[in-house]
Backbone as JSON Lines, residues from 0, in Angstrom:
{"i":0,"aa":"X","n":[121.2,65.43,-43.15],"ca":[120.54,66.65,-43.14],"c":[119.39,66.34,-44.0]}
{"i":1,"aa":"X","n":[118.28,66.84,-43.62],"ca":[116.84,66.57,-44.23],"c":[116.48,67.82,-44.76]}
{"i":2,"aa":"X","n":[116.26,67.96,-46.16],"ca":[115.6,68.78,-46.86],"c":[114.26,68.67,-47.55]}
{"i":3,"aa":"X","n":[113.33,69.1,-47.62],"ca":[112.31,68.6,-48.54],"c":[112.16,69.69,-49.54]}
{"i":4,"aa":"X","n":[112.03,69.38,-50.57],"ca":[111.85,70.07,-51.66],"c":[110.78,69.27,-52.43]}
{"i":5,"aa":"X","n":[109.6,70.2,-52.43],"ca":[108.11,69.26,-52.95],"c":[108.09,69.67,-54.64]}
{"i":6,"aa":"X","n":[107.55,68.61,-54.84],"ca":[107.07,68.8,-56.56],"c":[105.45,68.36,-56.62]}
{"i":7,"aa":"X","n":[104.72,69.17,-57.22],"ca":[103.42,68.73,-57.35],"c":[103.14,68.16,-58.52]}
{"i":8,"aa":"X","n":[102.99,67.02,-58.48],"ca":[102.89,66.01,-60.16],"c":[101.58,65.29,-59.94]}
{"i":9,"aa":"X","n":[101.09,65.09,-61.07],"ca":[100.06,64.45,-61.47],"c":[100.68,63.04,-61.94]}
{"i":10,"aa":"X","n":[102.07,62.7,-61.53],"ca":[102.44,61.18,-62.11],"c":[102.74,61.5,-63.71]}
{"i":11,"aa":"X","n":[102.69,62.51,-64.44],"ca":[102.7,62.64,-65.69],"c":[104.34,62.52,-66.21]}
{"i":12,"aa":"X","n":[105.43,62.7,-65.27],"ca":[106.42,62.77,-65.55],"c":[107.17,64.06,-65.58]}
{"i":13,"aa":"X","n":[108.45,64.44,-65.56],"ca":[109.23,65.57,-65.47],"c":[109.1,66.49,-66.65]}
{"i":14,"aa":"X","n":[109.13,67.89,-66.18],"ca":[109.29,68.77,-67.47],"c":[110.5,69.61,-67.17]}
{"i":15,"aa":"X","n":[111.06,70.2,-68.19],"ca":[112.31,71.13,-67.86],"c":[111.85,72.11,-66.99]}
{"i":16,"aa":"X","n":[110.68,72.47,-66.63],"ca":[110.36,73.71,-65.73],"c":[110.42,73.12,-64.31]}
{"i":17,"aa":"X","n":[109.77,72.05,-64.23],"ca":[109.76,71.44,-62.92],"c":[111.13,71.15,-62.18]}
{"i":18,"aa":"X","n":[111.95,70.7,-63.14],"ca":[113.31,70.35,-62.94],"c":[113.96,71.52,-62.39]}
{"i":19,"aa":"X","n":[113.93,72.6,-63.16],"ca":[114.54,74.02,-62.93],"c":[114.18,74.53,-61.48]}
{"i":20,"aa":"X","n":[112.74,74.33,-61.46],"ca":[112.31,74.9,-60.12],"c":[112.7,74.1,-58.91]}
{"i":21,"aa":"X","n":[112.91,72.95,-58.9],"ca":[113.25,72.23,-57.83],"c":[114.63,72.15,-57.61]}
{"i":22,"aa":"X","n":[115.51,72.49,-58.68],"ca":[116.91,72.5,-58.68],"c":[117.25,74.18,-57.99]}
{"i":23,"aa":"X","n":[116.39,75.08,-58.26],"ca":[116.5,76.4,-57.83],"c":[116.16,76.49,-56.39]}
{"i":24,"aa":"X","n":[115.15,75.81,-55.96],"ca":[114.51,75.65,-54.46],"c":[115.76,74.92,-53.82]}
{"i":25,"aa":"X","n":[116.05,73.85,-54.24],"ca":[117.4,72.95,-53.8],"c":[118.6,73.86,-53.33]}
{"i":26,"aa":"X","n":[118.93,74.79,-54.62],"ca":[120.08,75.67,-54.48],"c":[119.98,76.72,-53.26]}
{"i":27,"aa":"X","n":[118.97,77.11,-53.3],"ca":[118.61,78.01,-52.1],"c":[118.69,77.54,-50.83]}
{"i":28,"aa":"X","n":[118.17,76.25,-50.6],"ca":[118.36,75.61,-49.31],"c":[119.5,75.18,-49.1]}
{"i":29,"aa":"X","n":[120.33,74.71,-50.18],"ca":[121.62,74.14,-49.9],"c":[122.77,75.26,-49.72]}
{"i":30,"aa":"X","n":[122.46,76.48,-50.17],"ca":[123.53,77.28,-49.8],"c":[123.5,78.07,-48.6]}
{"i":31,"aa":"X","n":[122.37,77.75,-47.69],"ca":[122.3,77.95,-46.49],"c":[123.38,77.28,-45.57]}
{"i":32,"aa":"X","n":[123.69,76.12,-45.88],"ca":[124.85,74.98,-45.2],"c":[126.22,74.92,-46.06]}
{"i":33,"aa":"X","n":[126.01,75.11,-47.19],"ca":[127.26,74.84,-47.97],"c":[127.48,75.81,-48.93]}
{"i":34,"aa":"X","n":[128.97,75.8,-49.73],"ca":[129.36,76.73,-50.54],"c":[128.46,76.54,-51.83]}
{"i":35,"aa":"X","n":[128.51,77.6,-52.42],"ca":[127.7,77.66,-53.63],"c":[128.21,76.55,-54.46]}
{"i":36,"aa":"X","n":[129.21,76.21,-54.62],"ca":[129.88,75.09,-55.74],"c":[129.5,73.74,-55.02]}
{"i":37,"aa":"X","n":[129.42,73.54,-53.74],"ca":[128.93,72.17,-53.27],"c":[127.54,72.18,-53.32]}
{"i":38,"aa":"X","n":[126.73,73.44,-53.08],"ca":[125.23,73.34,-53.35],"c":[124.94,72.84,-54.66]}
{"i":39,"aa":"X","n":[125.5,73.57,-55.8],"ca":[125.25,73.14,-57.29],"c":[125.62,71.56,-57.37]}
{"i":40,"aa":"X","n":[126.82,70.97,-56.72],"ca":[126.99,69.62,-57.02],"c":[125.9,68.55,-56.29]}
{"i":41,"aa":"X","n":[125.49,69.09,-55.07],"ca":[124.3,68.52,-54.48],"c":[123.01,68.38,-55.36]}
{"i":42,"aa":"X","n":[122.84,69.53,-55.59],"ca":[121.45,69.76,-56.29],"c":[121.23,69.12,-57.7]}
{"i":43,"aa":"X","n":[122.64,69.36,-58.4],"ca":[122.62,68.23,-59.75],"c":[122.42,66.98,-59.27]}
{"i":44,"aa":"X","n":[123.05,66.15,-58.34],"ca":[122.86,64.98,-58.08],"c":[121.6,64.51,-57.44]}
{"i":45,"aa":"X","n":[120.88,65.43,-56.83],"ca":[119.64,65.36,-56.5],"c":[118.61,65.08,-57.6]}
{"i":46,"aa":"X","n":[118.6,65.89,-58.56],"ca":[117.68,66.07,-59.4],"c":[117.82,64.81,-60.49]}
{"i":47,"aa":"X","n":[119.09,64.68,-60.76],"ca":[119.62,63.6,-61.65],"c":[118.95,62.26,-60.97]}
{"i":48,"aa":"X","n":[119.21,62.12,-59.66],"ca":[118.56,60.96,-59.12],"c":[117.27,60.7,-58.88]}
{"i":49,"aa":"X","n":[116.67,61.74,-58.75],"ca":[115.08,61.69,-58.93],"c":[114.64,61.58,-60.18]}
{"i":50,"aa":"X","n":[114.95,62.04,-61.32],"ca":[114.69,61.77,-62.34],"c":[114.98,60.39,-62.87]}
{"i":51,"aa":"X","n":[116.17,59.93,-62.69],"ca":[116.6,58.55,-63.05],"c":[115.6,57.44,-62.33]}
{"i":52,"aa":"X","n":[115.4,57.64,-60.93],"ca":[114.71,56.77,-60.08],"c":[113.13,56.66,-60.22]}
{"i":53,"aa":"X","n":[112.64,57.98,-60.36],"ca":[111.3,58.36,-60.39],"c":[110.79,59.02,-61.7]}
{"i":54,"aa":"X","n":[110.97,58.35,-62.94],"ca":[110.88,59.13,-64.22],"c":[109.42,59.7,-64.31]}
{"i":55,"aa":"X","n":[108.42,59.21,-63.78],"ca":[107.17,59.9,-63.48],"c":[106.9,60.76,-62.7]}
{"i":56,"aa":"X","n":[107.93,61.14,-61.83],"ca":[108.05,62.11,-60.75],"c":[107.14,61.81,-59.53]}
{"i":57,"aa":"X","n":[106.91,60.48,-59.3],"ca":[105.98,60.01,-58.5],"c":[106.63,59.63,-57.15]}
{"i":58,"aa":"X","n":[107.48,60.33,-56.76],"ca":[108.33,60.01,-55.4],"c":[107.35,60.52,-54.25]}
{"i":59,"aa":"X","n":[107.96,59.92,-53.23],"ca":[107.15,60.3,-51.88],"c":[108.12,61.26,-51.17]}
{"i":60,"aa":"X","n":[107.59,61.92,-50.18],"ca":[108.53,62.7,-49.35],"c":[109.66,62.11,-48.65]}
{"i":61,"aa":"X","n":[109.39,60.99,-48.24],"ca":[110.63,59.98,-47.82],"c":[111.56,59.68,-48.95]}
{"i":62,"aa":"X","n":[111.05,59.2,-50.1],"ca":[112.07,59.04,-51.03],"c":[112.89,60.5,-51.59]}
{"i":63,"aa":"X","n":[112.12,61.43,-51.54],"ca":[112.65,62.86,-51.83],"c":[113.78,63.2,-50.62]}
{"i":64,"aa":"X","n":[113.54,63.08,-49.41],"ca":[114.61,63.31,-48.46],"c":[115.85,62.17,-48.7]}
{"i":65,"aa":"X","n":[115.1,61.05,-48.69],"ca":[116.52,59.96,-49.07],"c":[117.54,60.39,-50.01]}
{"i":66,"aa":"X","n":[116.88,60.84,-51.1],"ca":[117.85,61.34,-52.4],"c":[118.73,62.45,-51.88]}
{"i":67,"aa":"X","n":[117.92,63.4,-51.26],"ca":[119.01,64.7,-50.99],"c":[119.74,64.31,-49.88]}
{"i":68,"aa":"X","n":[119.52,63.62,-48.95],"ca":[120.47,63.12,-47.92],"c":[121.61,62.35,-48.6]}
{"i":69,"aa":"X","n":[121.24,61.52,-49.49],"ca":[122.58,60.74,-50.32],"c":[123.31,61.92,-50.98]}
{"i":70,"aa":"X","n":[122.86,62.74,-51.68],"ca":[123.52,63.55,-52.39],"c":[124.21,64.67,-51.54]}
{"i":71,"aa":"X","n":[123.84,64.9,-50.28],"ca":[124.55,65.88,-49.53],"c":[125.58,65.06,-48.58]}
{"i":72,"aa":"X","n":[125.65,63.8,-48.66],"ca":[126.5,63.17,-47.55],"c":[128.11,63.5,-47.81]}
{"i":73,"aa":"X","n":[128.47,63.37,-48.86],"ca":[129.84,63.84,-49.3],"c":[129.82,65.33,-48.92]}
{"i":74,"aa":"X","n":[129.25,66.07,-49.24],"ca":[129.49,67.53,-49.16],"c":[129.49,67.8,-47.54]}
{"i":75,"aa":"X","n":[128.61,67.04,-47.07],"ca":[128.6,66.99,-45.31],"c":[129.77,66.61,-44.85]}
{"i":76,"aa":"X","n":[130.22,65.37,-45.28],"ca":[131.54,64.94,-44.81],"c":[132.52,65.87,-44.97]}
{"i":77,"aa":"X","n":[132.7,66.31,-45.97],"ca":[133.81,67.34,-46.5],"c":[133.74,68.57,-45.29]}
{"i":78,"aa":"X","n":[132.5,69.04,-45.5],"ca":[132.58,70.31,-44.24],"c":[132.77,69.74,-42.96]}
{"i":79,"aa":"X","n":[132.68,68.44,-42.48],"ca":[133.1,68.2,-41.27],"c":[134.5,68.03,-41.01]}
{"i":80,"aa":"X","n":[135.15,67.62,-42.29],"ca":[136.51,67.37,-42.12],"c":[137.25,68.64,-42.13]}
{"i":81,"aa":"X","n":[136.78,69.68,-42.87],"ca":[137.54,70.96,-43.0],"c":[137.26,71.64,-41.44]}
{"i":82,"aa":"X","n":[136.03,71.51,-40.93],"ca":[135.72,71.96,-39.41],"c":[136.95,71.27,-38.36]}
{"i":83,"aa":"X","n":[137.12,69.98,-38.47],"ca":[137.98,69.49,-37.85],"c":[139.68,69.88,-38.14]}
{"i":84,"aa":"X","n":[139.73,70.03,-39.28],"ca":[141.13,70.63,-39.61],"c":[141.5,71.92,-39.16]}
{"i":85,"aa":"X","n":[140.34,72.85,-39.16],"ca":[140.48,74.1,-38.62],"c":[140.58,74.1,-37.1]}
{"i":86,"aa":"X","n":[139.94,73.21,-36.23],"ca":[140.05,73.01,-34.96],"c":[141.45,72.42,-34.72]}
{"i":87,"aa":"X","n":[142.02,71.66,-35.29],"ca":[143.29,70.98,-35.05],"c":[144.2,72.14,-35.02]}
{"i":88,"aa":"X","n":[144.08,72.97,-36.42],"ca":[145.04,74.06,-36.45],"c":[145.0,74.95,-35.28]}
{"i":89,"aa":"X","n":[143.81,75.38,-35.0],"ca":[143.66,76.51,-33.75],"c":[144.13,75.84,-32.24]}
{"i":90,"aa":"X","n":[144.03,74.84,-32.13],"ca":[144.58,73.96,-31.12],"c":[146.08,73.93,-31.05]}
{"i":91,"aa":"X","n":[146.73,73.86,-32.21],"ca":[148.28,73.84,-32.39],"c":[148.69,75.17,-32.2]}
{"i":92,"aa":"X","n":[147.97,76.13,-32.73],"ca":[148.42,77.45,-32.46],"c":[148.2,77.83,-31.07]}
{"i":93,"aa":"X","n":[147.22,77.47,-30.18],"ca":[147.17,77.82,-28.84],"c":[148.16,77.02,-28.09]}
{"i":94,"aa":"X","n":[148.36,76.02,-28.59],"ca":[149.41,75.25,-27.9],"c":[151.05,75.75,-27.77]}
{"i":95,"aa":"X","n":[151.3,76.2,-29.21],"ca":[152.44,77.05,-29.28],"c":[152.49,78.09,-28.57]}
{"i":96,"aa":"X","n":[151.39,79.0,-28.54],"ca":[151.36,80.23,-27.82],"c":[151.64,79.72,-26.3]}
{"i":97,"aa":"X","n":[150.89,78.87,-25.72],"ca":[151.17,78.51,-24.36],"c":[152.5,78.05,-24.1]}
{"i":98,"aa":"X","n":[153.15,77.29,-24.88],"ca":[154.61,76.78,-24.73],"c":[155.28,78.16,-24.53]}
{"i":99,"aa":"X","n":[155.25,79.1,-25.7],"ca":[155.99,80.39,-25.61],"c":[155.8,81.12,-24.29]}
{"i":100,"aa":"X","n":[154.7,81.33,-23.91],"ca":[154.3,82.05,-22.52],"c":[154.85,81.18,-21.18]}
{"i":101,"aa":"X","n":[154.9,79.84,-21.51],"ca":[155.6,78.94,-20.18],"c":[157.12,79.32,-20.38]}
{"i":102,"aa":"X","n":[157.65,79.14,-21.4],"ca":[158.94,79.33,-21.52],"c":[159.48,80.88,-21.28]}
{"i":103,"aa":"X","n":[158.68,81.91,-21.56],"ca":[158.98,83.3,-20.95],"c":[159.08,83.4,-19.53]}
{"i":104,"aa":"X","n":[157.94,82.72,-18.83],"ca":[157.86,82.84,-17.44],"c":[159.0,81.99,-16.97]}
{"i":105,"aa":"X","n":[159.5,80.88,-17.38],"ca":[160.56,80.14,-16.9],"c":[161.68,81.02,-16.97]}
{"i":106,"aa":"X","n":[161.94,81.71,-18.18],"ca":[163.05,82.57,-18.39],"c":[163.19,83.65,-16.98]}
{"i":107,"aa":"X","n":[162.25,84.18,-17.06],"ca":[161.91,85.25,-16.06],"c":[162.3,84.91,-14.6]}
{"i":108,"aa":"X","n":[161.72,83.85,-14.14],"ca":[162.07,83.13,-13.04],"c":[163.33,82.75,-12.73]}
{"i":109,"aa":"X","n":[164.04,82.23,-13.9],"ca":[165.16,81.81,-13.8],"c":[166.26,83.06,-13.83]}
{"i":110,"aa":"X","n":[165.81,84.19,-14.3],"ca":[166.43,85.43,-14.13],"c":[166.53,85.99,-12.84]}
{"i":111,"aa":"X","n":[165.31,85.8,-12.27],"ca":[165.36,86.37,-10.71],"c":[166.15,85.56,-9.71]}
{"i":112,"aa":"X","n":[166.4,84.31,-10.29],"ca":[167.18,83.42,-9.35],"c":[168.77,83.73,-9.2]}
{"i":113,"aa":"X","n":[169.01,84.58,-10.36],"ca":[170.4,84.83,-10.43],"c":[170.97,86.17,-9.57]}
């Protein structure tokens, strides 16, 4: 997932205000795809990573995207695993329903033979 959250910087470093603004923007964007909890985790990781790697706030758009992608990878994987599990559960329910319908049909046909 590529999300671009921009920071206008003169290379002077981070302020609490621009970190808060970026985290807020990140949260708004991440909540479109993730739970509030996952969005908060992603955005904390994102801001902490940028501040650590680019203390002068002099990162490029590509570096920005790479950081958000790295931070969202675990949440994306979790989301995919949850979707896979739901799909498997739905398929199992459908299979059980079909088995019941087949058994009922066989019982009716068997009853007609008698």
